[in-house]
C-alpha positions in Angstrom: -42.3 111.1 117.0 -42.7 111.6 113.0 -39.2 111.4 111.3 -38.4 112.8 107.9 -35.0 112.0 105.9 -33.6 114.9 104.0 -31.7 113.6 101.1 -30.5 116.7 99.4 -28.9 120.1 100.5 -31.6 122.2 101.9 -31.1 125.9 103.5 -31.2 126.2 107.3 -34.3 127.9 107.5 -36.1 124.9 105.7 -34.4 122.5 107.7 -35.4 124.2 111.1 -39.1 124.5 109.5 -39.0 120.5 109.1 -37.5 120.0 112.8 -40.5 122.1 114.2 -42.6 119.3 112.9 -40.5 116.2 113.3 -37.0 114.3 113.5 -35.0 114.9 111.0 -32.2 112.7 109.2 -29.9 114.3 106.9 -28.6 111.8 104.6 -25.9 111.8 101.9 -27.6 109.7 98.9 -24.2 108.9 97.4 -23.1 107.1 100.2 -23.9 103.6 99.5 -26.7 101.7 101.4 -27.4 105.3 103.4 -30.5 106.7 102.0 -31.9 103.0 102.4 -30.8 102.7 105.8 -32.2 106.0 106.8 -35.7 105.3 105.2 -36.3 102.3 106.9 -38.4 104.0 110.0 -39.1 107.2 108.3 -42.4 108.4 107.5 -41.5 111.2 105.1 -38.8 112.1 102.7 -37.8 115.2 101.0 -35.1 115.4 98.1 -34.2 114.9 94.8 -32.2 113.3 92.4 -31.9 109.7 94.0 -34.0 106.9 92.4 -37.1 106.0 94.6 -38.2 102.5 93.5 -38.9 99.0 95.4 -35.1 98.6 95.6 -34.7 102.0 97.5 -37.9 101.8 99.0 -38.4 98.1 100.2 -37.4 98.2 103.7 -39.2 101.7 104.4 -42.3 100.2 106.1 -43.4 103.3 107.3 -43.1 105.6 104.6 -46.2 107.8 103.4 -44.9 110.8 101.8 -42.1 111.5 99.6 -41.5 115.2 98.4 -39.5 116.0 95.4 -38.2 119.5 95.3 -38.7 119.7 91.2 -41.7 119.6 88.9 -40.4 116.4 87.1 -40.7 113.2 88.8 -39.2 110.5 86.6 -36.8 109.4 89.4 -39.6 107.8 91.1 -41.9 104.6 90.3 -44.9 106.1 90.7 -46.7 102.6 90.0 -44.7 101.2 92.7 -45.7 104.2 95.0 -49.3 103.8 94.2 -49.1 100.0 95.0 -47.4 101.0 98.2 -50.1 103.9 99.1 -47.0 106.7 99.1 -48.0 110.0 98.3 -46.0 111.8 96.1 -45.4 115.9 96.2 -43.9 118.1 93.7 -43.5 121.9 93.2 -44.8 122.6 89.5 -45.9 126.3 90.0 -43.2 128.4 91.5 -40.5 127.5 89.1 -43.0 128.0 86.0 -41.6 131.4 85.0 -37.7 130.9 85.7 -37.9 127.8 83.7 -39.7 129.4 81.1 -37.1 132.1 81.1 -34.2 129.6 80.3 -36.7 128.0 77.4 -36.7 131.2 75.6 -33.3 132.1 76.4 -32.3 129.2 74.5 -34.2 130.1 71.5 -32.3 133.4 71.4 -29.1 132.0 72.1 -29.4 129.4 69.5 -30.8 131.4 66.6 -28.1 134.5 67.5 -25.2 132.5 68.2 -24.9 134.4 71.8 -22.8 132.1 73.4 -20.5 131.4 70.4 -20.2 135.1 69.8 -19.5 135.8 73.5 -16.9 133.2 73.5 -15.1 134.5 70.5 -15.1 138.1 72.0 -13.1 136.9 75.0 -10.8 134.9 73.3 -9.6 138.0 71.6 -10.8 137.3 68.6 -12.9 139.9 67.8 -10.0 142.4 65.7 -12.8 143.5 63.1 -16.2 144.1 61.9 -17.8 140.5 61.9 -18.9 139.3 58.5 -22.2 137.0 57.3 -20.4 133.8 58.4 -21.0 134.9 61.8 -24.7 136.3 61.4 -27.2 134.8 63.4 -31.2 134.5 62.5 -34.0 136.7 63.2 -36.7 135.2 66.0 -39.3 137.9 66.0 -42.2 137.2 63.6 -41.1 133.1 63.5 -43.1 130.1 64.2 -42.5 128.6 67.4 -43.8 124.8 67.9 -44.1 123.8 71.4 -44.4 120.0 72.3 -46.0 120.0 75.6 -48.2 123.3 76.7 -48.4 123.0 80.0 -47.8 125.7 82.8 -44.1 126.1 81.4 -44.8 126.0 77.7 -47.7 128.4 78.1 -45.7 130.9 79.7 -42.9 130.4 77.0 -46.1 130.8 74.4 -46.6 134.2 76.1 -42.9 135.2 75.7 -43.1 134.5 72.0 -46.5 135.7 71.2 -46.5 138.9 73.1 -42.8 139.5 73.5 -41.9 138.6 69.7 -44.9 138.3 67.7 -44.3 135.0 67.0 -46.7 132.4 65.8 -47.3 129.9 68.2 -48.3 126.1 67.1 -48.5 123.3 70.0 -48.8 119.8 70.4 -50.4 118.6 73.4 -53.1 115.7 74.9 -55.6 118.4 75.5 -56.7 121.8 74.2 -55.3 125.3 75.7 -58.1 127.5 75.5 -56.0 130.2 77.4 -53.0 130.2 74.8 -55.4 129.8 71.8 -57.3 132.8 73.2 -54.6 135.3 74.6 -51.4 134.2 72.6 -53.2 132.9 69.3 -51.8 129.4 70.0 -52.8 126.6 67.3 -53.1 123.2 68.1 -51.7 121.0 65.3 -50.2 117.6 65.0 -46.6 116.9 65.6 -45.9 116.1 61.8 -47.3 119.5 60.8 -45.4 121.1 64.0 -42.1 119.8 62.7 -42.8 120.9 59.5 -43.6 124.3 59.6 -41.7 125.6 62.6 -38.6 127.4 62.9 -38.1 126.5 66.4 -39.0 123.2 67.8 -39.3 123.6 71.8 -39.6 120.1 73.6 -41.2 121.0 77.2 -43.2 117.7 77.7 -42.7 115.2 80.7 -40.5 112.2 80.1 -42.9 109.0 80.2 -42.4 105.5 78.0 -44.5 107.5 75.1 -42.0 110.6 74.8 -39.0 108.6 74.9 -36.9 109.6 72.1 -39.9 111.0 70.6 -37.5 113.2 68.2 -35.2 110.9 66.6 -34.1 110.8 63.2 -37.5 110.7 61.1 -38.5 113.7 63.4 -35.5 115.6 62.6 -35.6 115.1 58.9 -39.2 116.2 58.6 -38.0 119.8 60.1 -37.0 122.5 58.2 -33.0 122.8 57.4 -33.0 126.1 58.7 -35.1 125.1 62.1 -33.6 125.1 65.8 -34.0 122.3 68.1 -34.8 123.6 71.7 -34.7 120.9 74.9 -35.6 122.6 77.9 -37.6 119.4 79.4 -35.9 115.9 79.6 -32.7 114.7 78.0 -34.2 111.2 76.9 -36.9 112.9 74.8 -34.4 113.4 72.3 -32.1 110.4 70.5 -29.3 112.3 71.1 -27.2 110.3 68.6 -29.8 111.0 66.0 -29.4 114.6 67.1 -25.9 114.9 66.7 -25.9 113.4 63.1 -28.6 115.8 62.1 -26.5 118.9 63.6 -23.3 117.2 61.9 -24.9 116.8 58.1 -27.0 120.0 58.3 -30.5 118.4 58.6 -31.4 121.1 61.2 -29.6 124.3 61.7 -28.8 124.1 65.3 -30.0 123.1 68.9 -30.0 124.7 72.2 -30.1 122.3 75.2 -30.3 122.5 78.6 -30.9 118.6 79.5 -29.0 115.5 78.3 -29.7 111.7 78.4 -26.7 111.6 81.1 -26.0 114.5 83.4 -23.6 115.9 83.6 -23.0 115.8 80.3 -19.8 113.8 79.5 -16.4 115.4 78.4 -16.4 113.2 75.4 -19.8 113.7 74.5 -19.7 115.1 70.6 -22.3 117.5 71.3 -19.6 119.5 73.1 -17.5 119.6 69.6 -20.2 121.0 67.5 -20.5 125.1 67.1 -24.0 124.8 66.4 -25.8 123.7 69.5 -25.7 125.6 72.9 -25.3 123.6 75.8 -26.4 124.6 79.6 -25.9 123.0 82.4 -29.7 122.1 83.1 -30.2 125.5 85.1 -34.1 125.5 84.2 -35.3 126.5 88.0 -31.6 127.6 88.7 -32.1 131.1 90.6 -31.5 132.2 93.9 -35.4 133.1 94.3 -36.8 130.1 92.5 -34.5 127.2 94.2 -35.8 129.1 97.6 -39.3 128.9 96.4 -38.9 125.3 95.7 -37.0 124.4 98.8 -39.9 125.9 101.1 -42.7 124.8 98.9 -41.5 120.9 99.0 -41.0 121.2 102.4 -44.6 122.6 103.2 -46.2 120.1 100.7 -44.2 117.2 102.8 -45.4 118.3 106.2 -49.0 119.0 105.2 -49.2 115.7 103.2 -47.9 114.0 106.5 -50.8 115.5 108.4 -53.4 114.7 105.8 -54.0 118.3 104.7 -52.3 119.0 101.7 -54.9 119.4 98.5 -52.5 120.4 95.8 -49.2 119.4 94.3 -49.9 115.6 94.5 -48.5 113.8 91.5 -50.6 110.4 92.4 -53.8 111.9 94.1 -55.9 108.5 93.5 -53.6 107.3 96.5 -55.8 109.5 99.0 -59.0 107.9 97.9 -58.0 104.6 99.5 
C-alpha cells in the first residue's frame, strides 16, 4: 500500500483524510535521523520546515511526491527533485489574503508606531497627552513600492490603492495587467521604486538572484523618511546593513515578519531598535487559513500520487517525462 510520511503536526481530520488513502507514518523531524529513515520506503511526504535535499532524500528510492504546507519552497532543492523526477506541490492560493493582511498591517504598524505605543500604554507610561515625539506618519495617499507583484503583492496593492488611495509602484519580471488596470499600479525599475516610495514592500520569492537584494546601496537609495517592509523571506534583506540603516537614520523604520534566522535570536540588534516592528513570521497564521492550507496540501499530495493533480505544482516539467 502507498505510504505517506507526515513531518509536521496536522489536524486529526487531515490525518484521517490521508489515512483513508494510504498508510501514514508521523515523524518528528527534529529527532535525529527519524525523517531520513521514515522516507526510505515512502511514496509521498507532507510537511514544512525540514530541508529536503540529496542528504535527506538519497535513500528515499520510492518517493514520488512532496507536498509543502506553504507557498514558499526554499527548503526544497528543486533541481535535485527534478533530477529524481519527484513532484513538489505547494499551497499558493489559500493563504493569499491572510498574508496580504499581515503585510499591509506592517505598513500601518511601522508608520503609526502602533506596537510601540501599545506597549507604552500597557507599561503605564501614558500619564499625559502625547507629544510630537511619539507621532507617526500618514499612510493614505503615500507611495507604496512593491517588489514582487504576484498573488500576495497584488492583494496588497488592492488594499493600498482602493482602501488608502495610495500610489502603487512595482518591480516584477512580467507586467501585471490587472494591477495596472484596476489599481493604477505602475511598473518601474528597482532604482526608481527605491528612490520614490514612502514604503518599500518586499513580496518576492527567495532565489539566488533575490538573496541580499536589499543591502547598503539600496537602503541608501531610499528616502530618509521611508520604511522597509519585509513579509516575504528574511535573506532577501542584508540584515546587518538594515540594522545600520535603522541606527543612523538612513531610513525611518522597518516592519519585519521574516528574518535570516528564525526564530529571531534574543540578542538580535533588531530587538533593541525602537524604529522597527518585529513579528514572529505570522504571515498566514490564522486558524482559518492554516486549516485551509493543511487541507489543500493533503489534497495536493493524494491527487499527485494518483496522477490527477493539475494545479499547485512547483515543478510541472517533471510530469512531462
